[in-house]
C-alpha positions as CSV (number, residue, x, y, z in Angstrom):
1,M,-5.0,31.1,-31.5
2,D,-8.5,32.4,-31.1
3,K,-11.6,30.1,-31.3
4,D,-13.2,32.4,-33.9
5,F,-10.0,32.3,-36.0
6,I,-10.0,28.5,-36.1
7,Q,-13.8,28.3,-36.9
8,K,-13.3,30.8,-39.7
9,Y,-10.5,29.0,-41.5
10,A,-11.3,25.4,-40.6
11,P,-13.3,24.8,-43.9
12,V,-10.4,26.1,-46.0
13,L,-7.9,23.9,-44.1
14,L,-10.2,20.8,-44.6
15,V,-10.5,21.5,-48.3
16,G,-6.7,21.9,-48.6
17,I,-6.1,18.6,-46.8
18,A,-8.8,16.9,-49.0
19,L,-7.1,18.1,-52.2
20,I,-3.7,16.9,-50.9
21,F,-5.1,13.4,-50.4
22,Q,-7.2,13.4,-53.5
23,Y,-4.4,14.3,-55.9
24,N,-1.7,12.4,-54.1
25,L,0.6,15.4,-53.8
26,F,2.8,13.6,-51.3
27,V,4.4,10.4,-52.3
28,T,5.0,7.4,-50.1
29,P,8.4,5.8,-50.1
30,E,6.8,2.6,-51.5
31,K,5.3,4.4,-54.5
32,L,8.6,6.3,-55.0
33,E,10.6,3.0,-55.1
34,H,8.1,1.4,-57.5
35,T,8.3,4.4,-59.9
36,H,12.1,4.4,-59.6
37,R,12.3,0.7,-60.6
38,E,10.0,1.4,-63.6
39,I,12.2,4.2,-64.8
40,L,15.3,2.1,-64.4
41,A,13.7,-0.7,-66.4
42,E,12.7,1.7,-69.2
43,I,16.1,3.2,-69.4
44,S,17.8,-0.2,-69.5
45,K,15.7,-1.1,-72.6
46,G,16.8,2.0,-74.5
47,Y,20.3,2.8,-73.4
48,I,23.5,1.0,-72.7
49,T,25.9,1.3,-69.8
50,K,29.1,3.3,-69.9
51,S,31.2,0.1,-69.8
52,E,29.3,-1.4,-72.7
53,F,29.8,1.8,-74.7
54,G,33.5,1.6,-74.0
55,N,33.6,-2.0,-75.2
56,V,31.7,-1.1,-78.4
57,K,34.0,1.9,-79.0
58,E,37.1,-0.3,-78.6
59,Q,35.6,-2.9,-81.1
60,L,34.9,-0.1,-83.6
61,A,38.5,1.2,-83.3
62,D,39.9,-2.3,-83.9
63,I,37.6,-2.7,-87.0
64,N,38.8,0.7,-88.2
65,K,42.5,-0.3,-87.8
66,K,41.9,-3.6,-89.7
67,I,40.1,-1.8,-92.5
68,D,43.0,0.6,-92.8
69,K,45.5,-2.3,-93.0
70,I,43.4,-4.0,-95.7
71,Y,43.2,-0.7,-97.6
72,D,47.0,-0.1,-97.3
73,T,47.7,-3.7,-98.5
74,L,45.4,-3.2,-101.5
75,I,47.1,0.0,-102.4
76,K,50.6,-1.6,-102.2
77,E,49.5,-4.5,-104.3
78,R,48.1,-2.3,-107.0
79,S,51.1,-0.1,-107.1
80,T,53.6,-3.0,-107.4
81,D,51.5,-4.5,-110.2
82,G,51.7,-1.3,-112.1
83,F,47.9,-1.0,-112.2
84,N,47.7,2.5,-110.8
85,Q,50.7,3.9,-112.5
86,N,50.1,6.9,-114.7
């Protein structure tokens, strides 16, 4: 590189480096880890894990089966009493 070339573009290079440091365009691993932990904390407040979802889904399926059994029992009782007969 020529000395004139370096002198000509040195101010542009310095301004570019200053902007990089001023606006924190490059992230340090410590800041990245801190941000990662914040994101995980926010997500854990609003969402459940896949295993918890599976447990809730199983519980809802059990509740549905029990409701169906109760409904069937009520229908049988009403039909044997002659209540629903036309």
